[in-house]
C-alpha positions in Angstrom: -47.0 -37.2 -200.0 -49.6 -34.9 -199.1 -49.6 -31.8 -196.7 -51.5 -33.6 -194.3 -49.7 -36.5 -194.3 -46.2 -34.7 -193.3 -47.6 -32.8 -190.7 -49.1 -36.4 -189.1 -45.1 -36.9 -189.3 -44.2 -34.5 -188.2 -46.3 -34.3 -184.8 -45.4 -37.8 -184.3 -42.0 -37.2 -184.3 -42.4 -33.8 -182.1 -42.1 -35.9 -178.8 -39.3 -38.5 -179.3 -37.5 -34.7 -180.3 -38.3 -32.5 -177.5 -34.9 -33.3 -175.8 -33.0 -33.5 -179.3 -29.2 -34.3 -180.1 -28.6 -34.8 -183.3 -24.9 -36.5 -181.9 -25.9 -38.3 -179.6 -29.1 -40.6 -180.6 -30.2 -43.9 -181.0 -31.9 -44.2 -184.6 -34.3 -47.9 -185.3 -35.5 -48.2 -189.0 -36.9 -50.7 -190.6 -35.7 -51.3 -194.0 -37.7 -53.1 -196.5 -36.3 -54.2 -199.8 -38.4 -55.0 -202.7 -38.7 -58.8 -202.6 -37.0 -59.4 -200.0 -37.5 -59.7 -195.8 -37.8 -57.0 -193.7 -34.8 -56.1 -191.8 -33.8 -53.8 -188.9 -31.2 -51.2 -188.8 -30.6 -49.4 -185.8 -28.2 -46.4 -186.1 -25.8 -45.4 -183.0 -24.8 -42.0 -183.1 -21.7 -40.4 -180.1 -20.0 -37.4 -181.1 -17.4 -38.7 -183.5 -18.3 -42.2 -183.9 -21.2 -43.8 -185.3 -22.5 -47.4 -185.4 -24.9 -49.3 -187.9 -26.4 -52.6 -186.2 -27.8 -55.3 -188.1 -29.5 -57.6 -185.1 -30.6 -60.5 -187.0 -27.2 -61.0 -188.2 -25.4 -59.7 -184.6 -23.1 -57.5 -186.7 -22.5 -53.7 -186.3 -19.9 -52.0 -188.4 -19.0 -49.1 -185.8 -16.8 -46.1 -187.2 -14.2 -43.4 -185.6 -14.0 -39.8 -187.4 -10.5 -38.7 -186.6 -9.5 -35.3 -185.9 -8.1 -35.2 -189.1 -11.4 -36.2 -191.1 -9.5 -39.8 -191.4 -11.9 -42.8 -190.5 -11.0 -46.5 -188.5 -13.6 -49.4 -188.5 -14.9 -51.8 -186.2 -16.4 -54.6 -187.4 -18.2 -56.5 -184.3 -20.0 -59.6 -184.0 -22.0 -60.2 -181.4 -22.0 -63.5 -180.7 -18.1 -63.8 -180.1 -18.2 -60.5 -178.5 -15.0 -60.0 -180.8 -14.0 -57.6 -183.5 -12.0 -56.6 -186.5 -10.3 -53.4 -186.1 -9.5 -51.9 -189.4 -7.1 -48.4 -189.2 -6.9 -45.3 -190.7 -4.7 -46.4 -193.1 -7.1 -49.2 -194.6 -10.2 -47.0 -195.9 -9.9 -45.4 -198.6 -9.0 -41.7 -198.3 -10.4 -40.4 -201.3 -14.1 -41.4 -200.3 -13.6 -40.1 -196.7 -16.2 -37.9 -196.0 -18.6 -38.9 -198.7 -18.7 -42.2 -196.5 -18.8 -40.9 -193.2 -22.5 -39.1 -194.5 -23.8 -42.1 -195.8 -22.3 -43.9 -191.9 -24.0 -41.1 -190.1 -26.9 -40.3 -191.8 -28.0 -43.0 -194.0 -27.8 -41.0 -197.2 -25.0 -38.4 -199.2 -25.8 -34.8 -198.8 -25.2 -35.5 -203.0 -28.4 -38.1 -202.9 -30.3 -35.6 -200.4 -29.6 -32.5 -202.7 -31.1 -34.4 -205.8 -34.2 -34.1 -204.6 -36.0 -31.5 -205.2 -37.7 -29.9 -201.8 -41.5 -29.8 -202.2 -42.2 -28.5 -198.6 -40.3 -27.3 -195.2 -41.9 -27.2 -192.0 -41.2 -26.5 -188.6 -37.7 -25.1 -186.7 -34.9 -26.5 -184.6 -35.2 -29.9 -183.6 -38.7 -30.1 -185.4 -37.4 -29.0 -188.5 -38.3 -31.6 -191.4 -38.6 -31.5 -195.2 -40.2 -33.4 -197.7 -38.4 -34.5 -201.1 -39.2 -36.1 -204.2 -38.3 -36.7 -207.2 -40.0 -39.4 -209.9 -40.6 -42.5 -207.7 -38.4 -41.4 -205.0 -39.7 -39.9 -201.9 -38.4 -38.6 -198.6 -38.9 -37.5 -195.6 -36.1 -35.6 -193.8 -35.7 -34.3 -190.2 -33.5 -31.2 -190.3 -33.1 -30.7 -187.1 -31.4 -34.1 -186.6 -30.0 -35.1 -189.8 -32.1 -38.2 -190.2 -34.3 -39.8 -192.3 -37.9 -40.1 -191.0 -39.7 -42.5 -194.0 -37.4 -42.9 -197.7 -39.7 -44.6 -200.1 -37.7 -46.2 -203.3 -38.4 -48.4 -206.4 -36.0 -50.7 -204.5 -36.5 -50.3 -201.0 -38.6 -48.5 -198.3 -36.6 -47.5 -195.1 -38.7 -46.0 -192.0 -37.8 -44.8 -188.6 -40.1 -46.3 -185.9 -38.3 -45.8 -182.9 -35.7 -42.5 -181.7 -34.1 -42.0 -178.1 -31.8 -39.0 -177.9 -29.1 -38.4 -175.4 -26.3 -39.8 -172.9 -28.4 -42.8 -171.4 -29.8 -43.7 -174.9 -26.3 -44.1 -176.2 -24.1 -45.4 -173.1 -25.1 -48.9 -172.7 -25.0 -49.5 -176.8 -21.5 -48.0 -177.0 -20.1 -49.3 -173.6 -21.4 -53.1 -174.7 -19.2 -53.0 -177.7 -16.0 -51.3 -175.7 -15.8 -54.6 -174.0 -15.5 -56.5 -177.1 -12.2 -57.9 -177.8 -11.0 -56.4 -181.2 -7.7 -57.7 -183.2 -6.1 -55.8 -185.7 -6.5 -56.2 -189.5 -2.9 -56.4 -190.1 -2.7 -59.0 -187.2 -5.1 -61.6 -189.1 -2.5 -63.5 -190.5 -0.7 -64.0 -187.7 -3.4 -65.7 -185.6 -5.5 -68.2 -188.4 -6.4 -70.8 -185.9 -8.7 -68.3 -183.9 -12.0 -69.2 -185.0 -13.4 -66.0 -185.6 -10.9 -65.5 -187.5 -10.5 -68.4 -189.1 -14.4 -67.9 -190.2 -14.0 -64.2 -191.5 -11.3 -65.3 -193.7 -13.4 -67.7 -195.3 -16.0 -65.9 -195.9 -13.6 -63.1 -197.4 -12.5 -60.1 -195.7 -14.6 -56.2 -197.7 -12.6 -55.1 -200.6 -9.9 -51.4 -199.4 -12.2 -49.0 -201.6 -15.4 -48.9 -198.9 -15.4 -51.6 -196.4 -19.0 -51.9 -194.6 -22.7 -52.7 -195.9 -24.7 -51.5 -198.0 -27.2 -48.1 -197.4 -30.1 -47.2 -198.8 -29.7 -44.2 -200.9 -26.5 -42.4 -201.8 -24.2 -41.3 -205.1 
């Protein structure tokens, strides 16, 4: 990517970032894995909560970071308006910080640092970087802590829409707040429940790092 292309990206991003709030936003992405259909992914941040919504599947992961750094997880299902709640002691504490980075910004700090900085432009909300290594190229919105584009050998991720502020976020979070949750520890007592039965048949994610895959991490 040349300087003109990077400048064009920054100009396109400018209006969306005029009222920036990196901790209260809705970022909609297009994920294009190699040899697979493109997917949509919506990242929603609200303070110490972050949600990853996969609209094609009607599934959302909503993570909460507690004051002690531990994480809680809700796996939410649109069709049922129900969810499974995992307490902090059911999430591996050894991966807490790295896992939070991956959910919060779709890339770990280690993976970000491993991509050499080529260009650094703008300031404040409009600050952005071009980082490349081999066949991997990243445009990173420094001011927002977001990926704008990530081109890697097996996938391409691009930001298609960005909204900031309480009004943009509230509709998403309020909707998920209305879902009825069942604690993971209580599932054994509710095997006749249609949603829980389906989840049991599908199998639960492992203890180490429950949740979906992500574009780039170490």
